[in-house]
SELO-762824 format. One record per residue: x, z, y of N, C-alpha, C in turn; residue in one letter. Coordinates in steps of 0.1 Angstrom, whole numbers, plus 5000, padded with zeros to 4 digits. Atoms other than C-alpha are relative to their C-alpha. Example, Ala and Ser with C-alpha at 12.3 -4.5 7.8 and 13.67 -1.06 7.14 Angstrom:
REM SELO-762824
500950004988512350784955500950005012a/499150004989513750714989499250085011s/
//
This chain:
REM SELO-762824
500649894994511143054825499150084990m/500849935010508843134796500850104992a/499249915008511643284775500450125008a/499749894992512643504804498850105002e/501249924999509043624808499850084987l/500149935013508943714771501050114999g/498949895001512243904773499750115009l/500449894990511044094804498950084994a/501149925006507844194786500550094989a/499449925011509944314757500750125005l/499349884993512044534780499150105005w/501049914995509044674797499350084989l/500649935012507444754763500950114995a/499049905004510644934753500050125009a/500049894991510545134785498850094999a/501249935002506945234779500150084987l/499849925012507945344744500850125003s/499249884996510545584760499050105006v/501049924993507745714783499150074990l/500949955010505445754753500650114992q/499349905008508045944733500250135008l/499849884992508946184762498750075003i/501349944997505346244771499450074988g/500549945012504346314735500850124996g/499249885003507246554731499650115009a/500449894990506346744763498650054997l/501449965003502746754751499950114990a/500049895010503746994723500150135007q/500149884993504147254750498850015009r/501250004990501447154775499349864999d/500750135001498946884766499449955013t/500650044987497746874802501049975010n/499050044990501046794818499849855004s/500250144995501246474839500549904990d/499450105010503546294814499249994988l/500850005012501346404785498849915002a/501250084997498346234801500349855000k/499650144999500345904803500249944986l/499650055014500945884765499049904995v/500950105005497745704756500049875008r/499950134992497845454785501349934997p/498750065002501545394778499949924986a/500250075013500645314741499249875001a/500850124999497945074751500849895007v/499350104992500044894777501249944992m/498950055009503044874753499549904990q/500650095009500844704728499749865006g/500450124993499644444753501349925004l/498750064996503244374765500749944988l/499450065012504544324730499249884995a/500850115004501644104722500349885008g/499650114990502443894753501349944996f/498750055004506043864742499949914988a/500150085012505043734708499349875003f/500750124996502643484723500949905007l/499050084994505443354744500949934990v/499150065011507643304713499249894993l/500850105006504743114697500049875008l/500050124990504542884728501349934999y/498650075000508342814727500149924987l/499950085012508042704691499049895000f/500950115000504942504697500549885008a/499550124992506642294724501449964996v/498650035004509942294706501050015011t/499149984989511942434735501450024994d/498750005006515442354723501150065008l/499049924992517142544751500050154995s/500049875006516142864731500749994987v/499250005012518642944704499250014987k/500849985012516043064679499249884996l/500750125002513942754683500949894994v/499050115005516942514679500450034986a/499549975013518042694648498950004989a/501049985010514642714631498849905001n/501150094998512542424643500549865002s/499650144998512542044647498849935006h/501150074993510441814669499149924991s/500950085009509141614639499250084990d/500849925010507741914620498550005004k/501449984997503941944617499850135008p/500349884991502442194642499950134992m/500249885007501442444616501450074996i/498749955004505142474604500850045013f/499349964988506342494640499650145004k/500549874997504142794646500450104990l/499649915010504842954613501550035000a/498649984999508542904620500450115010g/499749894990508243164648500250134993a/499749885008508243434621500749974987w/499250035012510043244594501550015002g/498649984998513343374606500250155003n/499749864998515143704613499450055013h/500449954987514543754650498450005002e/501550014999510943624650499250094992g/500749915009509943824620500050155005s/499949864994511244144637499150025012m/500949994988509344064669498650014995l/501449995005506144014648499850154995l/500149865005506844354632499850105012w/500249904989507244544665498749975008i/501250034993504344354680498850064993t/501149945008501944464652500050155001v/499849854999503344814654499550055014m/500449964986502844834692498549995002a/501450024999499344694689499250114993l/500749895008498444954662500150135008a/499949884992499845234684499050005012g/501050014989497745104713498650024996g/501449985005494645094692499850154997l/500149855002495245454681499850075013i/500149934988495745564716498749985007g/501350044994492545384727498850064994f/501349975007490045484700500050134993v/500049885009491245784680499750135008e/500349884993489546104691499650124990r/500449905009489046304659501050114999r/499049905001492346494659500150085012l/499649934988493346774682500949925009p/499250084991494946634713501550024998e/498649985002498246794705500649924988q/499650085012498446634670500049855004t/500050144997497446304685501249965009m/498950034992500146324711501350004991q/498850005009502746414684500049874991a/500150135008501546114663500549885008t/499650114992501945874692501550015004l/498649984997505346024700500949954988a/499350055012506445964664500049854999a/500150155000505145604666500949945010q/499150054990507145554698501450014995a/498649985005510245694682500449904990f/499850105010509945454653500249865007v/499950134993509245164676501249985009g/498950014991512045244700501349954992l/498850055008514645184672499949854998g/500250155002513144834666500249935013f/499850064987513044754703501649995002y/498650014998516744844705500749904991a/499550105010517444634674499849865005f/500350134994515744334690500849975012l/499450034987517144364725501550005000l/498549985000520744464716500749914990l/499350075010521444264685499349874994s/500850115006518644014677499049955010s/500950044989517243884710499349864996n/500750125004514543624700499949905012p/500150094988514643474736501349955005f/498750044995518343404739500149855002e/499950154996519143074757501449954995r/498850075003521742824746500749965013l/499350054988524442724772499549865004p/500650134998523142364768498949984990e/501150025010519842264752500549914989p/499650085011520342124717499349865001a/500650135001519641754711498849994991m/501149995010517441834681500250134993e/500049885008516542134661500549984986g/499450005014518142224627498850004990m/501150005009514642264612499950134992g/500349885008513142524589500349974985l/499850015015514142584553498949934993n/501150075006512142324533499250084991p/500849915009511142594508499050085008l/500949934992509442764537499049915008l/500950104993507742444550498749984991q/501150005008504542534532498950095007d/501149934994501142674542500150154997i/499849865004502142994524500750085010g/499349934989504443084553499050055011l/501049954990501343114575499350124996a/500849895005499843384553500950114994f/499349905007502443564532500850105008h/499349904992504843714557499150095010p/500849914991502243824583499250114993p/500849895007500044004557500950114995t/499049905004503144184544500450095012l/499649934989504144284579498850105005y/501149924997500644414586499950124991f/500049895009500944624555501150105003g/498949924997504344754564499750095013y/500249934988503244844599498950114998v/501049905003500145014586500650134994g/499349885005502445244566500850075010l/499349934989504445314597499150095008s/501049924993501245434613499750134992v/500249895009500545654583501250105001a/498849924998504145784586499950085013f/500149934987503545874623498950114999s/501049905001500346054614500550124992f/499449895008502246254587500950085008a/499049934992505046344611499250085011v/500849924990502446444638499450124994g/500749895006500546664614501050114996a/498949915004503846824602500450085013l/499649934988504846904638499150105005l/501049904995501647074647499350084989t/500549935012500947204611498449984999r/501550035001497447044612499849904989q/500250085012497346904577498750044994v/501349965004493646914570499149884997n/500950125002490646684561499849925012p/500250084988490246574597501249915001d/498850085000493846454596500049894990f/500150105011493246274563499049895004a/501050104997490146104576500549915011r/499450094989492045974607501149914994a/498950085006494945854585499549904990m/500450085011492945704557499749855003r/500250144997491745384574501349925001p/498750074999495345294582500749984987w/499550025013496445354547499349894992v/500950105007493545154533500349865005l/499750134994494244874558501449944995g/498750045004497944864549500049964985a/500150035014497144864512499349874998w/500750135001494744574516501049895003i/499150114996497244364535501249984990f/498950015009500144454511499549934987l/500650075012497844344482499949855002t/500150154997497044014498501349935002l/498750064998500643954508500749984987g/499350015013502044024473499349894992i/500750105007499243804458500349865005t/499750134994499843524482501449964997a/498650035003503643544478500249964986g/499850045014503343534440499549864997s/500650145003501143224440500949905007y/499150094992503443064467501249974992w/498850025008506543114446499749934987a/500450065013504643004414499949855002y/500150154999503742654427501149945008y/499050064992506542604452501449984994e/498650015006509742684433500249924988l/500050095012508842484402500750064988g/499449945011510142744378498950044989w/501149975009506742804362499650144999g/500349865000506743174368499350065012g/500749944989504643404390500750125005w/499349884995507043704393501449994993w/498650015005510843704389500850135001f/499349874998511744064397501249985009w/499050024990513743924426500050135009d/499949884992515044224447499150005012p/500850004988513044114477498550004996v/501449985005509844074456499850154997e/500149855003510544434444499850085013n/500149934987510944534481498650005006a/501449994996507344444487499150074990s/500849925010506044594454500250155002l/499849864999507644934461499150075010m/501049944990505645004493498650004995p/501350005005502544894475499750114990w/500249895009503045134447499950145007l/500149874993503745424471498750015008a/501250004993500745314492498850034991a/501149985009498445314462499950154996t/500049855002499445674454499650075012a/500349934988499145774490498549985003l/501450024998495645614492499150094992l/500949905008494245824464500350145004h/499749864996496046134476499250035013s/500649974987494746104512498450004998v/501550005003491146034498499650144995s/500249865005491346364479500050105011v/499849904989492546554509498849985010l/501150024991489746394531498750064994a/501249965006487046474506499950144994a/500049875007488146794488501050095005r/499049914994490846944510501050054990d/499049965010493446934482501149895002a/498950095000496846764477500649995014l/499550014986498046844513501549965000r/498550035000501846854506500249874994t/499850135007501546564482499749885009w/500450114991499846354509501149985010t/498950014990502546424535501249944994i/498850055007505346354510499849854998m/500350145003503746024500500049915013l/500050074988503345924536501449975005g/498650024997507045964541500649904991v/499450095011507945784508499649865002v/500650144999505645484515500849935011a/499350074989507245414549501549984997f/498650025004510745474534500249874992s/499950125008510045194509499949875009m/500050114990509044964539501349985007s/498750014993512245044557501149954990m/499050055010514244984525499949854998l/500250145001512644644521500649935012g/499550064988513544564557501549995000t/498550005001517144664551500549894990f/499550095010517444454519499949865005l/500250134996516044144536501049965011v/499350034987518144174568501450055000r/498749945000521344334557501149904996s/499050105005523044024542500650044986g/499549965014523644204508499349924989i/500750085009521143964492500149855003l/500150144998521343594487498749954994t/501350035005517743484484499249915010s/500950074991515143244499499250095009v/500749914992513443554511500950065011h/499149934991516543684530500149935013a/500050064986516443624568501450005006f/498749984993519943744578501150024991a/498849975008523443754565501150065009a/499149944990525043954593500150154997d/499949865004526444294581499850095012p/500249914988526344434617498550035001e/501549974999522544394617499650094989r/500349925011522344544583500450145002g/499549874997524344844595499150075010t/501049954990521944884624498850054993f/501249965007518944894602500250114990i/499749885009520645124577500050135008l/500049894992521245354606498650055004g/501449964997517545344615499350064988l/500549945012516645404579500450144998l/499549865002518845714577499350095011i/500549924989517545834611498550044997l/501449985002513845794604499750084988y/500449945012513645884568500750144998i/499349875001516346154569499450105009g/500649904991514746314599498650054995g/501349965005511246304583500250094988a/499849915011512546454551500550145004l/499649874995514346724570498850085006l/501249934995511146804589499150054989l/500849965011509246804557500550134993f/499449895006511747044542499850135008g/500149884991511447284572498550045001l/501449974997507647264575499150014987r/500850015012506447214539499450144996a/500549875004506247584532498950065009s/501149954991503947634562498749934998s/501350075003501347394548499350074989i/500749925010498747584529499749904988s/500150085012498047474494498749924999e/501350075001494447364499499250054988g/500949965011491647394473500649974987d/499550035013492647424437499049934991r/500950075009491247224408500650014986f/499650005014491347204371500849884996s/499350125005493646974352499049894995v/501150095005490546824336499049995011t/500850034988488946694368500449875005s/499650134994488946384389501250015008r/498749984993491646534410501250004991e/499050005010493646594379500449864995g/499750145004493346234368500749935011a/499350074989494346114403501550055001l/498649955000497446344402500849944989v/499350065011498346214368500449855003f/499750144996498145854380501049995011n/499050004990500045934411501450034995n/498749985006502846074390500549884993v/499650125007502845764369500449895010m/499650104990502945544400501350035006l/498749964995505845744413501149974990s/499050035010507645704380500349855000a/499850145000507045324381500849965013i/499250024988508345324417501450034998l/498649965003511445504406500749904991g/499450105009512045244378500349885008i/499850124992511644954402501150025010v/499049974990513845124428501450004993l/498749995008516645194402500449864996l/499750145005516444834388500449915012g/499750084988516644694423501350035006t/498749964993519544894437501250014991l/498949995009521644934406501049885000y/499050124999523044574406500750005013p/499350004987523844614443501150105000l/499049905001525744934436501149964992l/498950045009527744794407500849885006t/499350124994528544474427501050055010e/499049944990530244704453501350034993a/498849975008532744784425500449884992f/499650135006533144414415499549994986d/500650015014530944454384498649945002v/501350074998528044204383499150034988r/501049975010524944324364498749945004v/501350064997521644144361499050094994s/501149925005518544354358498749925002v/501250094999515344154350498950054990g/501249965009512244154327500450084988p/499749915011514044304297500150155003p/500149864996514344624317498750035006y/501249974992511344614341498850014991f/501350015007508644514316499850114990n/500249905010509144754287500050145006p/499949874994510245054308498950035009v/501149984992507545004333498750024992g/501249985008504944974306499850144994a/500149865005505745324293499150085009v/500849934991504145454324498749935005f/501150084996501745174333498850014991t/501150005010499645174301499350135000i/500849874998498845554302499350015013p/500749994987498045524339498749925000m/501250085000495545244333499050054991l/501049945009493945424304499350125006m/500649894993493345724325499149955012v/500850074990492145494353498649964995m/501350055005489345374330499050124998a/500949885002488045734325499950095012v/499949914989489145924356498850005009g/501249994991486245814379498850064994p/501249945007483745954353500150155001l/499849854999485146304357499450065013l/500549934988483646554381501250065008r/499149934992485446704410500250144996w/499649865003487147044407500250034986r/499949965014486447104370499049924992q/500850075010485146914340500650014987d/499550005014485646864303499949864994s/500050135006486446564282498849984991f/501250015009483546654259498949925007t/501150074993481146534286500149855001r/499850144998482746194288500649944987v/499450055012483646154251499649874996k/500550135004481445854245500749885007w/499250104994483145644272501449994995p/498750005005486445744258500149934986i/500150075013485445644223499849855001i/500250154998484045314235501249935004i/498850074995487245234253501049994989s/499050005011489345324222499649894990a/500550105009487145104200500349865005v/499850134994487344814224501549964999v/498650035000491144834226500449964986m/499650045014491544834188499449874996v/500650135003489144544185500749885006a/499350114993490944334211501449984994v/498750015007494344414195499949924987l/500250075012493044294162499849855002a/500350144997491643974177501249925005l/498950084995494743874196501149984989v/499050025011496943924165499549894991v/500550115008494543704145500249865007i/499850124992494843444173501549955000l/498650045001498643444167500950065010g/499149944991500043664194500750124994s/499349895005502743904183500950075010y/499349934990504044024216499450145003s/500649864999503544404217499550025014i/500449974986503444434255498849925004l/501150084996501244134260498750044993a/501249965008498844244232499450135005d/500549884994498644594246499449985014l/500650044987498044444281498649954999g/501350055002495144244268499050104996l/501049895004493544544251499750095011a/500349914989493944774280499249935011v/500750074990492744504304498550004997a/501450015004489444464285499350145001v/500549875000488944834281499850055015a/500149964985489644894319498949925006l/501150084994487344604328498650064997g/501349935004484444774309499950135007i/500049864994485445124321499850005015g/500150004985485545014358498550005004s/501450004996481744964358499250124995f/500749885006480945294339499550095011m/500549914989480645494372498649965005p/501350044995477545284379498950024991l/501149985010475645364347499050115004r/501149914997472345534352499750025015g/500249994986472445484390499249895005r/500750104992470245294414501149925007n/498950074994472645014423499949975015l/500250024986471044964457500450125008l/499749884992471845324466501550054997r/498649965003475445334453500849985014v/499350024987477745394484501049884999p/499150124999479845104496501450044995i/498649965004483045304490500150004985a/500050005015482045344453500149864995t/499950145004481544974450501449955002w/498650044998484944934465500950044989g/499249955011486445154438499849914988m/500350075012484644964411500649865000v/499550144998485644614424501550004999v/498549995000489344724429500550024986a/499649975014489644874394499749884991h/500350125008487944564379501049895003f/499050104996490344344399501450034993g/498849975007493344534383499849954986i/500350045013491744464349500149854999a/499950155000491344094357501449955001v/498650044998494844054370500950034988a/499249975012496344234340499649914988l/500450095011494344014316500749865002f/499350134997495743704334501550014996g/498649985002499343844332500350004985m/499849995014499043934295499749874993a/500350135007497343604285501149905003s/498950094997500043404303501250034992e/498849965008502743594285499849984985s/500250015014501143584251499849864995a/500450135005499843224249500549885007f/499450124993501843004273500749914991s/499250105007503342684259500749925010e/499150084991506242494275500549884992e/499550125006507342134269500949935009k/499050084992510541964281500049864993l/500150145005510341584277500749905009a/499550114992512141274288499349874995a/500850125005509740974286500049895010i/500050124992509440624299498649985005s/501350044995506540474319499149954988v/500950045011503540434295500050094988g/500049915011504640704271499350135003e/500749884999502841024264500750124993s/499549885007503641384254498950105000t/501149905002501541684244500550145003q/499749864997501542044257498750084999v/501349935002498842284244498949904997g/501150095002495542104245500049875009p/499950114990496741854272500949894994w/499250115002498041504266500349945014q/499550044987500141384295500749864999v/499450135001501041014301500749975014t/499350044988503640884326499549865004l/500550134996501840604344500949925009d/499150074991504340524371500950105007a/499149924991507240644392500249925012v/499950084987507340544429500550095011e/499649924988508840644462498950025010p/500949974989506740804489500750075011v/499449934988507340944524499050095007a/500849914992506041234544500550015014g/499649994986506441354580501450035002p/498649974998509941484575500750004986n/499350005013510841404539499649864993w/500350115009510941124513500050064986t/500149945013510241174476499949894989a/500350075012510241034441498750064994i/501349955005506641074428499749944986q/500550045013505541064392498550005000a/501550015002501940944386499750034985n/500349965014500741124355498549994998l/501450005005497441084336500050114990g/500149885008496441414320498650024995a/501449985006493441464296500150134992s/500149885007492341794282499249984987y/500750005013491441794245499349874998d/500650135002490741424245498949965011g/501050024990488541434276500449895011g/499750104990488541224308501350035007t/498749994994491941164323500050035015s/499949984986492841304357501449975004i/498750044994495741204380500750125006e/499149904994498641434388501249945006l/498950074993501441354412501150105004t/498949914997504441594410501149925007p/499050074992507341504434501350085000q/498749954997511041554439500349965014s/499950044985511441564477501450025005r/498749994993514441514499499650025015n/500349974986514041674534501349965008f/498950034991516141564564500150095011w/500049904989515341854587499750144995a/498650045003517442024574500149934986p/499850085013518841814544499950104988p/500249925012517641974511499149934991q/500950065011516141864478499150124995e/500949905005513042054466499149934989t/501050055011510642024436498650045004t/501449974997506942004443499249984987e/500850005013504942104412498649965003s/501450044999501341994406499350084989v/500849915008498642204390498649934997l/501350045004495542104370499350134995a/500749875002493142404370498749984993t/501249995007490442474345499650154999r/500549865000488342784339500950094991w/499249935010490642884310501549995002n/498650014997494042814326500449895008g/499450104992496342574343501149924992q/498950095004498542274334500949995012l/499050004989501742294354501049904997y/499150115002503841984358501049995011a/498950024991507241924374500849874995v/499250125003509241594376501450035003v/498649984998512941594373500749875003g/499250124997515741334376499849894989n/500150115010515941004358501050034989e/499249965011517341064323500849884994a/499350125005518640704317499149934991g/500950095009517140414297498649995005d/501350014994514240414321499150124997g/500849875003513140774310500150095012r/500049894990512241054334499750134994w/500249865005512441424329498750065004q/501249934996509141614328500150144994l/500149875006508641984324498650055002r/501549975000505142094315499850144994l/500549885005503442424309498550004998w/501449965001500042524296499950155000w/500049864998499242864309498550055000k/501449955001495943014296499750125009p/500549894992494043224321500950055011f/499049954990496943244345499450025014v/500649994986494743204376499350145002t/500649874998493143544368500950105007l/499049914993496343704381499650015015i/500250004985495543594417498550025003w/501449964997491743614414499950164999y/500049865001492343974403500650075012g/499449954988494644034433499050005012g/501050014989491843904456498950104998i/501049905003489344134439500550145004l/499449874996491644434444499950025015v/500049994986491944354481498550015005a/501450004997488144294483499550144998l/500449865003487544634467500550105011g/499549924989489844794493499249985013g/500850034988487944614521498650074999l/501349935001484644754508500150155001l/499749854999486145104505500250035015a/499849974986487345074541498749995008l/501350014993483944964554499250124997i/500849885004482245244534500650135007g/499449874994484745514547499850005015r/500250014985484545394583498550035003v/501449984997480745394581499650154998k/500249865002480745744566500650095011t/499449934990483145874592499249995013d/500850024987481045724621498850084999l/501249935002477945884606500350155002k/499649864998479746224604500350035014r/499749984985480946194640498750015008r/501350004993477446114651499350134998y/500749885003476046414633500650125007v/499349894993478646644648499750005015v/500350024985478046504683498650055003k/501449964998474246554679499950154999r/500149855002474746914667500650075013a/499449954988477046974697499149995012g/500950024989474546834721498850104999d/501149905001471747054707500450145003r/499549864996473947364710500150015015r/499950004985474647264746498650025007a/501350004994470947214753499450144998e/500649865002470047554737500750105009a/499349904991472747734757499549995015a/500450024987471447584789498550055002s/
//
């Protein structure tokens, strides 16, 4: 009965989406029509119904209802509860239901609280949101029903992919979905503003919190996913340029450019056309990622579906949404006024330069991701990896980061580099000094050495906007910018250090023998079998000492799951302030020896600490912007009340 209730709620939500679309369309002629007045209530009710449907799915997974096809295919009665619940979105149908649920809840929140825009623009925005949502409802209900029943209940579930039976599944996919859906809201705002030609600072201020929120969640999702892959897959790397990894990076790049553009529009009434275009591009990248994961054209642990018909459905949605938005942009772009002008040497000029660089990096990643897929269609297999992405991307990334270190010091509208020459000189001196130091330390990797130099210069430059100011009076949004830029520097320092100074050791040793990797001495103390809730494993007991210090125990495992049957490698990490020891146990090598793979990765943890700092900076900026907007609305309301009192 629960599954039928969830399905009914989903159908009702889809019907309300149709009502919301029709009412929003009619509101473009008459905002006071009866159907137009139902748009906001329909959005709110749609969000509640979609939320109810997803709660039902969570319940079905929690109780392991094996009469539901999705539960039987992706769960098992012996799984820990956290993985039962996470399994609800660790599959194709459930993840799409989570997507449309978050999207519907976001639309309901907009309909309930947003009052800054003209009602006609608001109705157009909600109509665009309904139009996007309707395609996903059709996709779920017609080809990917998450509540489909089996003719006969299964005796036992097939279980969840063992690589996904990790706490990372509880955080990584949902944060990415929140980011994707936030960009869908930004897309709807852009379409609504295009339809009504209301591209102005008020529109930007309404759109900005959603862009910021999406960017924060995308940052957290990518950071969590990187760390999850790093410790779970046992390859010792934190980024593999996997096409699905790239599919999450591309929306982040577009959202970063959109975030800066919409902030300029909100504060200075400039970059109007650029903001609209980036709103469309950012959501296009989200849709492209959805297509890659669910089309069946990729074979990856990330990929949920291998059904070409579903891929064709999503490709149709991609063409419809993005093609329609680009057509609308082409028809209406000329009617959008230019906005206020600014000098090349200004903060706006620096932001435009960095947005162009971000767009170029996005193009590089997009080309490198799609090119192998295109060549494979002609039976030519091409591998595109770090030898392409790293150097080509660095051509645009390094200048962008150097401008980022100085850009916040420039004034709005117009400025000169003469006024900020000393910060520029200091940054240049720091870069040269760091380059010299890393070469002395023995690193001869050009990209890694440049990365370390730029990271230190950016780290210092990120705090320069605070010089000479009372720190207690610095706006929260400014602190957000400082923390986010410093987070980029911290993450870059970790990436470059890991690349420049990592050491790897492959060894086959017997119990009681030792091996050395970097400053660590590792001894194999024992090898023993262990058992978990739904797996058995061979566990190596290692004693590891740093530079002759106290030994610590490490227990890497080689696991065998039975629900479903699969062998996985469970790495183990020893973390210090200056890096991590990474250990993996392999198979028995004969003569009583066991294979060990060890890495010493200096400062690698800074990659993820930096990602967290970037997200924290975004959160501070969001709090500061919301606080400023609320204050502005209060002032405007008070002024209106005073005028009303004076008139009476």
